[in-house]
C-alpha positions as CSV (number, residue, x, y, z in Angstrom):
1,X,-38.3,-67.4,-18.1
2,X,-35.2,-66.1,-19.9
3,X,-32.6,-68.3,-21.5
4,X,-29.3,-68.7,-19.6
5,X,-26.6,-67.1,-21.8
6,X,-24.1,-69.6,-23.3
7,X,-20.5,-69.0,-22.5
8,X,-18.2,-67.4,-25.0
9,X,-14.7,-68.4,-25.6
10,X,-11.5,-66.4,-26.3
11,X,-11.4,-68.0,-29.8
12,X,-15.0,-66.8,-30.5
13,X,-14.1,-63.2,-29.6
14,X,-10.7,-63.3,-31.4
15,X,-12.4,-64.8,-34.5
16,X,-14.7,-61.8,-34.7
17,X,-11.8,-59.4,-34.3
18,X,-9.8,-61.2,-37.0
19,X,-12.7,-61.2,-39.5
20,X,-13.2,-57.5,-38.9
21,X,-9.5,-56.7,-39.4
22,X,-9.4,-58.8,-42.6
23,X,-12.3,-56.7,-43.9
24,X,-14.6,-59.8,-43.9
25,X,-17.2,-57.8,-42.1
26,X,-18.0,-54.1,-41.9
27,X,-18.1,-52.0,-38.8
28,X,-21.8,-52.2,-38.2
29,X,-21.9,-55.9,-38.4
30,X,-18.8,-56.3,-36.2
31,X,-20.2,-53.9,-33.6
32,X,-23.5,-55.8,-33.5
33,X,-21.8,-59.3,-33.3
34,X,-19.1,-58.3,-30.8
35,X,-21.5,-56.4,-28.5
36,X,-24.0,-59.2,-28.7
37,X,-21.5,-61.8,-27.6
38,X,-19.9,-59.6,-25.0
39,X,-23.2,-58.5,-23.4
40,X,-25.3,-61.6,-23.7
41,X,-22.9,-64.3,-22.8
42,X,-20.5,-65.2,-20.0
43,X,-16.9,-66.0,-20.5
44,X,-16.0,-69.7,-20.3
45,X,-13.0,-71.2,-18.6
46,X,-10.7,-70.4,-21.6
47,X,-11.1,-66.6,-21.1
48,X,-8.2,-65.4,-18.9
49,X,-8.0,-62.1,-17.0
50,X,-5.8,-60.7,-19.7
51,X,-8.4,-61.7,-22.3
52,X,-11.1,-60.1,-20.3
53,X,-9.2,-56.8,-20.1
54,X,-8.6,-56.8,-23.8
55,X,-12.3,-57.7,-24.6
56,X,-13.5,-55.0,-22.2
57,X,-11.2,-52.4,-23.8
58,X,-12.5,-53.3,-27.3
59,X,-16.1,-53.2,-26.1
60,X,-15.6,-49.8,-24.5
61,X,-13.8,-48.4,-27.5
62,X,-16.7,-49.5,-29.6
63,X,-19.0,-47.4,-27.4
64,X,-16.8,-44.3,-28.2
65,X,-16.8,-44.9,-31.9
66,X,-19.0,-43.0,-34.4
67,X,-19.3,-43.3,-38.2
68,X,-18.3,-39.7,-38.8
69,X,-16.8,-37.3,-36.2
70,X,-18.4,-34.0,-35.6
71,X,-16.9,-30.9,-34.0
72,X,-16.1,-31.5,-30.4
73,X,-16.3,-35.3,-30.4
74,X,-12.6,-35.8,-30.7
75,X,-12.0,-33.7,-27.6
76,X,-14.6,-35.9,-25.9
77,X,-12.7,-39.1,-26.8
78,X,-14.6,-40.3,-29.8
79,X,-13.0,-41.9,-32.9
80,X,-14.5,-42.7,-36.3
81,X,-14.8,-46.1,-37.8
82,X,-11.4,-45.9,-39.6
83,X,-9.8,-44.8,-36.4
84,X,-11.3,-47.7,-34.6
85,X,-10.0,-50.2,-37.1
86,X,-6.5,-48.7,-36.8
87,X,-6.8,-48.7,-33.0
88,X,-8.0,-52.3,-32.9
89,X,-5.3,-53.4,-35.4
90,X,-2.6,-51.9,-33.2
91,X,-4.1,-53.3,-29.9
92,X,-4.6,-56.8,-31.4
93,X,-1.0,-56.9,-32.6
94,X,0.1,-56.1,-29.1
95,X,-2.3,-58.7,-27.6
96,X,-1.1,-61.4,-30.0
97,X,2.5,-60.7,-29.1
98,X,1.8,-60.7,-25.4
99,X,2.6,-57.0,-25.1
100,X,0.7,-54.5,-22.9
101,X,-2.5,-53.3,-24.5
102,X,-4.8,-50.4,-23.6
103,X,-6.8,-51.4,-20.5
104,X,-10.3,-50.6,-19.4
105,X,-11.1,-47.7,-19.2
106,X,-9.2,-46.8,-22.3
107,X,-8.9,-43.0,-21.6
108,X,-6.7,-43.4,-18.6
């Protein structure tokens, strides 16, 4: 019998983002931690629809992020780790200031 996933809070997800943006964790560790929480837990009552959209956009952008870009990947929508950090810094600034952020799916 599998364990029921524990709920995650907005604070937990934002805490991971802030640690990453402050260079307190590298990209691989952030990707693993963020994806693990987003995929294996359910949002609790503190997670709003706006939070869900932001978290989903971050999760999807992570899926389109590679360590080093190769020919053709930019045209396909991929970004590298540095590009992801810049994107996330920009989006998190908008999120914190209650401005519109990129929504899921990000390429639209």
